[in-house]
Biopython code that builds the backbone (N, CA, C, O; Angstrom):
import numpy as np
from Bio.PDB.StructureBuilder import StructureBuilder

atoms = [
    (1, "MET", "N", (13.371, 63.999, 80.254)),
    (1, "MET", "CA", (13.596, 64.597, 80.301)),
    (1, "MET", "C", (15.094, 65.261, 80.212)),
    (1, "MET", "O", (15.245, 66.454, 79.948)),
    (2, "ASN", "N", (16.239, 64.320, 80.472)),
    (2, "ASN", "CA", (17.142, 64.057, 80.523)),
    (2, "ASN", "C", (17.289, 64.039, 78.454)),
    (2, "ASN", "O", (18.085, 64.620, 77.716)),
    (3, "GLN", "N", (16.144, 63.116, 78.151)),
    (3, "GLN", "CA", (16.517, 63.143, 76.695)),
    (3, "GLN", "C", (16.377, 64.756, 75.667)),
    (3, "GLN", "O", (16.814, 64.894, 74.525)),
    (4, "ILE", "N", (15.629, 65.836, 76.514)),
    (4, "ILE", "CA", (15.867, 66.583, 76.277)),
    (4, "ILE", "C", (17.080, 67.876, 76.701)),
    (4, "ILE", "O", (16.788, 69.013, 76.328)),
    (5, "LYS", "N", (17.846, 67.763, 77.142)),
    (5, "LYS", "CA", (18.881, 68.357, 77.920)),
    (5, "LYS", "C", (19.969, 67.632, 76.782)),
    (5, "LYS", "O", (20.525, 68.293, 75.906)),
    (6, "THR", "N", (20.158, 66.176, 76.964)),
    (6, "THR", "CA", (20.702, 66.330, 75.961)),
    (6, "THR", "C", (20.690, 66.088, 74.248)),
    (6, "THR", "O", (21.734, 65.788, 73.668)),
    (7, "VAL", "N", (19.636, 66.222, 73.655)),
    (7, "VAL", "CA", (19.641, 66.882, 72.939)),
    (7, "VAL", "C", (20.253, 68.505, 72.795)),
    (7, "VAL", "O", (21.192, 68.922, 72.116)),
    (8, "VAL", "N", (19.452, 69.122, 73.589)),
    (8, "VAL", "CA", (20.132, 70.405, 73.261)),
    (8, "VAL", "C", (21.119, 70.762, 73.858)),
    (8, "VAL", "O", (21.064, 71.988, 73.766)),
    (9, "SER", "N", (22.161, 70.463, 74.519)),
    (9, "SER", "CA", (23.323, 69.674, 74.614)),
    (9, "SER", "C", (24.619, 69.093, 73.611)),
    (9, "SER", "O", (25.707, 68.945, 74.168)),
    (10, "ILE", "N", (24.538, 68.856, 72.544)),
    (10, "ILE", "CA", (24.768, 68.263, 71.459)),
    (10, "ILE", "C", (24.016, 69.311, 70.513)),
    (10, "ILE", "O", (24.552, 69.143, 69.418)),
    (11, "PHE", "N", (23.307, 70.037, 70.418)),
    (11, "PHE", "CA", (23.171, 70.692, 69.545)),
    (11, "PHE", "C", (23.200, 72.533, 69.954)),
    (11, "PHE", "O", (22.634, 73.474, 69.397)),
    (12, "LEU", "N", (24.148, 72.483, 71.193)),
    (12, "LEU", "CA", (24.569, 73.689, 71.003)),
    (12, "LEU", "C", (26.270, 73.579, 71.084)),
    (12, "LEU", "O", (26.994, 74.572, 71.150)),
    (13, "ILE", "N", (26.685, 72.390, 71.070)),
    (13, "ILE", "CA", (28.184, 71.935, 71.048)),
    (13, "ILE", "C", (28.038, 71.768, 69.174)),
    (13, "ILE", "O", (29.099, 72.117, 68.658)),
    (14, "LEU", "N", (27.343, 71.478, 68.489)),
    (14, "LEU", "CA", (27.678, 71.177, 67.364)),
    (14, "LEU", "C", (27.490, 72.730, 66.158)),
    (14, "LEU", "O", (28.111, 73.157, 65.184)),
    (15, "VAL", "N", (26.117, 73.200, 67.050)),
    (15, "VAL", "CA", (26.345, 75.218, 66.125)),
    (15, "VAL", "C", (27.574, 76.085, 67.185)),
    (15, "VAL", "O", (27.927, 77.063, 66.526)),
    (16, "LEU", "N", (28.302, 76.075, 68.506)),
    (16, "LEU", "CA", (29.276, 76.821, 68.119)),
    (16, "LEU", "C", (30.445, 75.883, 67.462)),
    (16, "LEU", "O", (31.412, 76.480, 66.988)),
    (17, "GLY", "N", (30.415, 74.093, 67.385)),
    (17, "GLY", "CA", (31.809, 74.158, 66.911)),
    (17, "GLY", "C", (31.990, 74.892, 65.216)),
    (17, "GLY", "O", (33.064, 75.117, 64.659)),
    (18, "ASP", "N", (30.482, 75.177, 64.612)),
    (18, "ASP", "CA", (30.557, 75.352, 63.210)),
    (18, "ASP", "C", (30.894, 77.133, 63.455)),
    (18, "ASP", "O", (31.623, 77.775, 62.699)),
    (19, "LEU", "N", (30.318, 77.607, 64.447)),
    (19, "LEU", "CA", (30.915, 79.046, 64.900)),
    (19, "LEU", "C", (32.811, 78.998, 64.879)),
    (19, "LEU", "O", (33.537, 79.825, 64.326)),
    (20, "VAL", "N", (32.913, 78.708, 65.063)),
    (20, "VAL", "CA", (34.420, 78.229, 65.703)),
    (20, "VAL", "C", (35.212, 77.801, 64.317)),
    (20, "VAL", "O", (36.412, 77.889, 64.054)),
    (21, "ALA", "N", (34.540, 77.498, 63.834)),
    (21, "ALA", "CA", (35.304, 76.316, 62.164)),
    (21, "ALA", "C", (35.032, 77.063, 61.371)),
    (21, "ALA", "O", (35.471, 76.755, 60.263)),
    (22, "GLY", "N", (34.464, 77.983, 61.412)),
    (22, "GLY", "CA", (33.869, 78.826, 60.757)),
    (22, "GLY", "C", (34.760, 80.562, 60.129)),
    (22, "GLY", "O", (34.912, 81.264, 59.130)),
    (23, "LEU", "N", (35.063, 80.475, 61.399)),
    (23, "LEU", "CA", (36.904, 81.623, 61.387)),
    (23, "LEU", "C", (37.404, 81.073, 60.128)),
    (23, "LEU", "O", (37.219, 79.945, 59.669)),
    (24, "LYS", "N", (38.284, 82.367, 59.487)),
    (24, "LYS", "CA", (39.480, 82.521, 59.352)),
    (24, "LYS", "C", (41.032, 81.731, 60.030)),
    (24, "LYS", "O", (41.994, 80.994, 59.810)),
    (25, "ASP", "N", (40.351, 82.544, 60.937)),
    (25, "ASP", "CA", (42.131, 82.093, 61.499)),
    (25, "ASP", "C", (41.380, 81.587, 63.280)),
    (25, "ASP", "O", (40.681, 82.561, 63.560)),
    (26, "PRO", "N", (41.308, 80.954, 64.006)),
    (26, "PRO", "CA", (41.478, 80.453, 65.572)),
    (26, "PRO", "C", (41.560, 81.658, 66.182)),
    (26, "PRO", "O", (40.716, 82.217, 66.881)),
    (27, "VAL", "N", (42.814, 82.071, 65.814)),
    (27, "VAL", "CA", (43.063, 83.387, 66.623)),
    (27, "VAL", "C", (41.667, 84.410, 66.978)),
    (27, "VAL", "O", (41.506, 85.045, 68.020)),
    (28, "CYS", "N", (40.517, 84.346, 65.516)),
    (28, "CYS", "CA", (39.533, 85.330, 65.682)),
    (28, "CYS", "C", (38.373, 84.976, 66.939)),
    (28, "CYS", "O", (37.822, 85.787, 67.684)),
    (29, "GLY", "N", (38.229, 83.630, 66.897)),
    (29, "GLY", "CA", (37.661, 83.711, 67.713)),
    (29, "GLY", "C", (37.823, 83.426, 69.410)),
    (29, "GLY", "O", (37.182, 82.793, 70.248)),
    (30, "LEU", "N", (38.961, 84.204, 69.408)),
    (30, "LEU", "CA", (38.941, 83.728, 71.188)),
    (30, "LEU", "C", (38.299, 85.918, 71.740)),
    (30, "LEU", "O", (38.111, 86.968, 71.125)),
    (31, "VAL", "N", (38.246, 85.555, 72.824)),
    (31, "VAL", "CA", (37.448, 86.365, 74.117)),
    (31, "VAL", "C", (38.221, 87.902, 73.335)),
    (31, "VAL", "O", (39.450, 87.919, 73.284)),
    (32, "PRO", "N", (37.551, 88.935, 72.849)),
    (32, "PRO", "CA", (37.451, 89.980, 72.472)),
    (32, "PRO", "C", (38.565, 91.308, 72.983)),
    (32, "PRO", "O", (37.683, 92.166, 72.971)),
    (33, "ALA", "N", (39.668, 91.997, 73.360)),
    (33, "ALA", "CA", (40.093, 93.490, 73.763)),
    (33, "ALA", "C", (40.745, 92.016, 75.346)),
    (33, "ALA", "O", (40.362, 92.602, 76.358)),
    (34, "ALA", "N", (41.168, 91.164, 75.657)),
    (34, "ALA", "CA", (41.424, 90.725, 76.814)),
    (34, "ALA", "C", (42.282, 91.747, 77.604)),
    (34, "ALA", "O", (42.467, 92.907, 77.236)),
    (35, "ASN", "N", (42.494, 91.510, 78.079)),
    (35, "ASN", "CA", (43.018, 92.177, 79.426)),
    (35, "ASN", "C", (43.426, 92.196, 80.344)),
    (35, "ASN", "O", (42.598, 91.754, 81.141)),
    (36, "GLY", "N", (44.651, 92.573, 80.990)),
    (36, "GLY", "CA", (44.458, 91.532, 83.082)),
    (36, "GLY", "C", (44.259, 90.713, 82.796)),
    (36, "GLY", "O", (43.866, 90.130, 81.785)),
    (37, "ILE", "N", (44.849, 90.347, 84.836)),
    (37, "ILE", "CA", (45.193, 88.729, 85.034)),
    (37, "ILE", "C", (44.564, 88.764, 85.930)),
    (37, "ILE", "O", (45.027, 89.421, 86.862)),
    (38, "GLY", "N", (43.479, 88.232, 86.093)),
    (38, "GLY", "CA", (42.694, 87.523, 87.118)),
    (38, "GLY", "C", (42.099, 89.271, 87.234)),
    (38, "GLY", "O", (41.874, 90.091, 86.344)),
    (39, "LEU", "N", (41.953, 89.386, 89.113)),
    (39, "LEU", "CA", (41.818, 90.953, 89.206)),
    (39, "LEU", "C", (42.987, 91.617, 88.790)),
    (39, "LEU", "O", (42.655, 92.781, 88.562)),
    (40, "ARG", "N", (43.957, 91.492, 88.617)),
    (40, "ARG", "CA", (44.947, 92.650, 88.923)),
    (40, "ARG", "C", (44.983, 92.919, 87.420)),
    (40, "ARG", "O", (45.260, 91.994, 86.656)),
    (41, "VAL", "N", (44.598, 94.681, 86.762)),
    (41, "VAL", "CA", (44.916, 95.470, 85.903)),
    (41, "VAL", "C", (46.033, 95.714, 85.460)),
    (41, "VAL", "O", (46.953, 95.800, 86.273)),
    (42, "CYS", "N", (46.289, 95.892, 84.103)),
    (42, "CYS", "CA", (47.922, 96.829, 84.040)),
    (42, "CYS", "C", (47.257, 97.904, 83.431)),
    (42, "CYS", "O", (46.210, 97.965, 82.786)),
    (43, "TYR", "N", (48.243, 98.898, 83.835)),
    (43, "TYR", "CA", (47.911, 100.340, 83.161)),
    (43, "TYR", "C", (48.756, 100.890, 82.297)),
    (43, "TYR", "O", (48.850, 102.101, 82.098)),
    (44, "ALA", "N", (49.530, 99.853, 81.643)),
    (44, "ALA", "CA", (50.037, 100.136, 80.144)),
    (44, "ALA", "C", (48.972, 101.082, 79.368)),
    (44, "ALA", "O", (47.777, 101.155, 79.655)),
    (45, "LEU", "N", (49.752, 101.930, 78.130)),
    (45, "LEU", "CA", (48.548, 102.046, 76.557)),
    (45, "LEU", "C", (48.769, 102.092, 75.549)),
    (45, "LEU", "O", (48.891, 103.132, 74.901)),
    (46, "PHE", "N", (48.950, 100.289, 74.890)),
    (46, "PHE", "CA", (49.176, 99.725, 73.592)),
    (46, "PHE", "C", (47.990, 99.578, 72.482)),
    (46, "PHE", "O", (47.172, 98.696, 72.217)),
    (47, "PRO", "N", (48.384, 101.252, 71.807)),
    (47, "PRO", "CA", (46.489, 101.052, 71.487)),
    (47, "PRO", "C", (46.876, 99.797, 69.671)),
    (47, "PRO", "O", (47.700, 99.978, 68.774)),
    (48, "SER", "N", (46.066, 98.916, 69.821)),
    (48, "SER", "CA", (45.876, 98.218, 69.609)),
    (48, "SER", "C", (44.580, 97.429, 68.928)),
    (48, "SER", "O", (43.571, 97.785, 69.537)),
    (49, "PHE", "N", (44.283, 96.550, 67.954)),
    (49, "PHE", "CA", (42.675, 96.353, 67.230)),
    (49, "PHE", "C", (42.290, 94.665, 68.002)),
    (49, "PHE", "O", (42.797, 93.543, 68.013)),
    (50, "THR", "N", (41.791, 94.954, 68.242)),
    (50, "THR", "CA", (40.563, 93.129, 68.358)),
    (50, "THR", "C", (39.670, 93.287, 67.528)),
    (50, "THR", "O", (39.093, 94.312, 67.163)),
    (51, "TYR", "N", (39.496, 91.605, 67.050)),
    (51, "TYR", "CA", (38.405, 91.495, 66.293)),
    (51, "TYR", "C", (37.158, 90.860, 67.113)),
    (51, "TYR", "O", (37.503, 90.225, 68.110)),
    (52, "PHE", "N", (35.661, 90.932, 66.837)),
    (52, "PHE", "CA", (35.073, 91.149, 67.406)),
    (52, "PHE", "C", (33.742, 89.713, 66.620)),
    (52, "PHE", "O", (32.573, 90.099, 66.599)),
    (53, "SER", "N", (34.021, 88.176, 66.037)),
    (53, "SER", "CA", (33.639, 87.962, 65.130)),
    (53, "SER", "C", (31.376, 87.564, 65.262)),
    (53, "SER", "O", (30.493, 86.886, 64.738)),
    (54, "ALA", "N", (31.615, 88.636, 66.384)),
    (54, "ALA", "CA", (29.866, 88.699, 66.469)),
    (54, "ALA", "C", (29.388, 89.342, 65.346)),
    (54, "ALA", "O", (28.279, 89.160, 64.844)),
    (55, "THR", "N", (30.568, 90.383, 64.816)),
    (55, "THR", "CA", (30.237, 91.589, 64.499)),
    (55, "THR", "C", (30.886, 91.287, 62.948)),
    (55, "THR", "O", (30.301, 91.657, 61.930)),
    (56, "ASN", "N", (32.232, 90.530, 62.927)),
    (56, "ASN", "CA", (32.740, 90.937, 62.444)),
    (56, "ASN", "C", (34.019, 91.676, 61.946)),
    (56, "ASN", "O", (34.859, 91.435, 61.079)),
    (57, "THR", "N", (33.826, 92.645, 62.822)),
    (57, "THR", "CA", (34.703, 93.995, 62.785)),
    (57, "THR", "C", (35.887, 93.337, 63.519)),
    (57, "THR", "O", (35.983, 92.249, 64.085)),
    (58, "CYS", "N", (37.028, 94.661, 63.269)),
    (58, "CYS", "CA", (38.082, 94.972, 64.083)),
    (58, "CYS", "C", (37.791, 96.413, 64.893)),
    (58, "CYS", "O", (37.668, 97.508, 64.343)),
    (59, "PHE", "N", (37.728, 96.200, 66.045)),
    (59, "PHE", "CA", (37.877, 97.602, 66.861)),
    (59, "PHE", "C", (39.207, 98.470, 68.011)),
    (59, "PHE", "O", (39.760, 97.881, 68.939)),
    (60, "LYS", "N", (39.334, 99.171, 67.827)),
    (60, "LYS", "CA", (40.833, 100.160, 68.375)),
    (60, "LYS", "C", (40.257, 99.491, 69.967)),
    (60, "LYS", "O", (39.132, 99.467, 70.467)),
    (61, "PHE", "N", (41.531, 99.014, 70.430)),
    (61, "PHE", "CA", (40.793, 99.456, 72.564)),
    (61, "PHE", "C", (42.662, 99.838, 72.521)),
    (61, "PHE", "O", (43.363, 100.111, 71.547)),
    (62, "ASN", "N", (43.106, 99.691, 74.275)),
    (62, "ASN", "CA", (44.399, 99.776, 74.616)),
    (62, "ASN", "C", (44.675, 98.863, 75.145)),
    (62, "ASN", "O", (44.031, 98.470, 76.118)),
    (63, "TYR", "N", (45.701, 98.249, 74.679)),
    (63, "TYR", "CA", (46.220, 96.988, 75.612)),
    (63, "TYR", "C", (46.779, 97.218, 77.042)),
    (63, "TYR", "O", (47.376, 98.295, 77.031)),
    (64, "GLY", "N", (46.819, 96.725, 78.087)),
    (64, "GLY", "CA", (47.213, 97.581, 79.189)),
    (64, "GLY", "C", (48.754, 96.759, 79.099)),
    (64, "GLY", "O", (49.554, 97.437, 79.744)),
    (65, "GLY", "N", (49.381, 95.621, 78.558)),
    (65, "GLY", "CA", (50.017, 95.456, 79.206)),
    (65, "GLY", "C", (50.645, 93.599, 79.419)),
    (65, "GLY", "O", (51.646, 92.949, 79.114)),
    (66, "CYS", "N", (49.337, 93.373, 80.118)),
    (66, "CYS", "CA", (49.660, 92.020, 80.837)),
    (66, "CYS", "C", (48.010, 90.870, 80.164)),
    (66, "CYS", "O", (47.004, 91.001, 79.466)),
    (67, "GLY", "N", (48.708, 89.859, 80.968)),
    (67, "GLY", "CA", (47.294, 88.790, 80.108)),
    (67, "GLY", "C", (46.885, 89.120, 78.920)),
    (67, "GLY", "O", (47.604, 89.810, 78.198)),
    (68, "GLY", "N", (45.581, 88.654, 78.489)),
    (68, "GLY", "CA", (45.476, 89.536, 76.915)),
    (68, "GLY", "C", (45.734, 87.710, 76.204)),
    (68, "GLY", "O", (45.969, 86.740, 76.924)),
    (69, "ASN", "N", (45.624, 87.669, 74.896)),
    (69, "ASN", "CA", (45.570, 86.819, 74.395)),
    (69, "ASN", "C", (45.844, 87.534, 72.802)),
    (69, "ASN", "O", (46.079, 88.695, 72.467)),
    (70, "ALA", "N", (45.710, 86.395, 72.104)),
    (70, "ALA", "CA", (46.549, 86.387, 71.023)),
    (70, "ALA", "C", (45.501, 87.351, 69.830)),
    (70, "ALA", "O", (46.096, 87.657, 68.797)),
    (71, "ASN", "N", (44.126, 87.783, 69.934)),
    (71, "ASN", "CA", (43.408, 88.329, 69.600)),
    (71, "ASN", "C", (43.660, 89.924, 69.987)),
    (71, "ASN", "O", (43.086, 90.591, 70.848)),
    (72, "ARG", "N", (44.851, 90.364, 68.942)),
    (72, "ARG", "CA", (45.312, 91.590, 69.595)),
    (72, "ARG", "C", (45.886, 91.862, 68.258)),
    (72, "ARG", "O", (46.314, 90.806, 67.792)),
    (73, "PHE", "N", (46.111, 93.133, 67.243)),
    (73, "PHE", "CA", (46.762, 92.659, 66.293)),
    (73, "PHE", "C", (47.222, 94.536, 66.279)),
    (73, "PHE", "O", (46.460, 95.425, 66.659)),
    (74, "SER", "N", (48.448, 94.718, 65.811)),
    (74, "SER", "CA", (49.091, 96.163, 65.668)),
    (74, "SER", "C", (47.917, 97.626, 65.161)),
    (74, "SER", "O", (47.612, 98.765, 65.517)),
    (75, "THR", "N", (47.484, 96.214, 63.722)),
    (75, "THR", "CA", (47.027, 98.063, 62.966)),
    (75, "THR", "C", (45.623, 97.199, 62.372)),
    (75, "THR", "O", (45.378, 96.004, 62.203)),
    (76, "LYS", "N", (45.045, 98.165, 62.211)),
    (76, "LYS", "CA", (43.582, 97.507, 61.973)),
    (76, "LYS", "C", (43.195, 96.509, 60.648)),
    (76, "LYS", "O", (42.360, 95.642, 60.393)),
    (77, "GLU", "N", (44.671, 97.384, 59.765)),
    (77, "GLU", "CA", (45.111, 96.432, 58.902)),
    (77, "GLU", "C", (45.291, 94.617, 58.613)),
    (77, "GLU", "O", (45.001, 93.794, 57.746)),
    (78, "GLU", "N", (46.046, 94.678, 60.131)),
    (78, "GLU", "CA", (46.112, 93.622, 59.932)),
    (78, "GLU", "C", (45.296, 92.494, 61.045)),
    (78, "GLU", "O", (45.624, 91.396, 61.494)),
    (79, "CYS", "N", (43.993, 93.439, 61.239)),
    (79, "CYS", "CA", (43.201, 92.441, 62.118)),
    (79, "CYS", "C", (42.176, 92.006, 60.768)),
    (79, "CYS", "O", (41.467, 91.001, 60.743)),
    (80, "GLU", "N", (42.275, 92.849, 59.862)),
    (80, "GLU", "CA", (40.917, 92.752, 59.053)),
    (80, "GLU", "C", (41.171, 91.408, 58.249)),
    (80, "GLU", "O", (40.215, 90.668, 58.021)),
    (81, "ALA", "N", (42.643, 91.034, 57.751)),
    (81, "ALA", "CA", (43.832, 90.305, 56.599)),
    (81, "ALA", "C", (43.377, 89.063, 57.338)),
    (81, "ALA", "O", (42.973, 88.069, 56.736)),
    (82, "LYS", "N", (43.447, 89.138, 58.565)),
    (82, "LYS", "CA", (43.566, 87.999, 59.709)),
    (82, "LYS", "C", (41.819, 86.971, 59.081)),
    (82, "LYS", "O", (41.477, 86.073, 58.312)),
    (83, "CYS", "N", (41.251, 87.941, 60.085)),
    (83, "CYS", "CA", (40.048, 87.178, 60.680)),
    (83, "CYS", "C", (38.584, 87.479, 60.169)),
    (83, "CYS", "O", (37.579, 86.777, 60.279)),
    (84, "LYS", "N", (38.815, 89.307, 59.300)),
    (84, "LYS", "CA", (37.426, 89.762, 58.654)),
    (84, "LYS", "C", (36.926, 88.893, 57.639)),
    (84, "LYS", "O", (37.558, 88.586, 56.628)),
    (85, "GLU", "N", (35.749, 88.495, 57.938)),
    (85, "GLU", "CA", (35.152, 87.996, 56.383)),
    (85, "GLU", "C", (34.972, 88.600, 55.444)),
    (85, "GLU", "O", (34.538, 88.052, 54.431)),
]
sb = StructureBuilder()
sb.init_structure("model")
sb.init_model(0)
sb.init_chain("A")
sb.init_seg("    ")
for serial, (resi, resn, name, xyz) in enumerate(atoms, 1):
    if name == "N":
        sb.init_residue(resn, " ", resi, " ")
    sb.init_atom(name, np.array(xyz, "f"), 0.0, 1.0, " ", f" {name:<3s}", serial, name[0])
structure = sb.get_structure()
């Protein structure tokens, strides 16, 4: 049983590594539309775009102004140039 767990674990690591390595930029693999810090949510409204690697698409969202990550772009064009395959 432990051998199966080991094989499955190695397989998942390799598959996930391939997914991340296949992105144009590591930023594109970050959590999309991240907002807030823990349970605190910030309520500013900065129109932004974020990349969803699962659909190879940039979507508009309102960034609240705190937390988040680098998967946030000012324009759809900027998002697509950086991430879209």
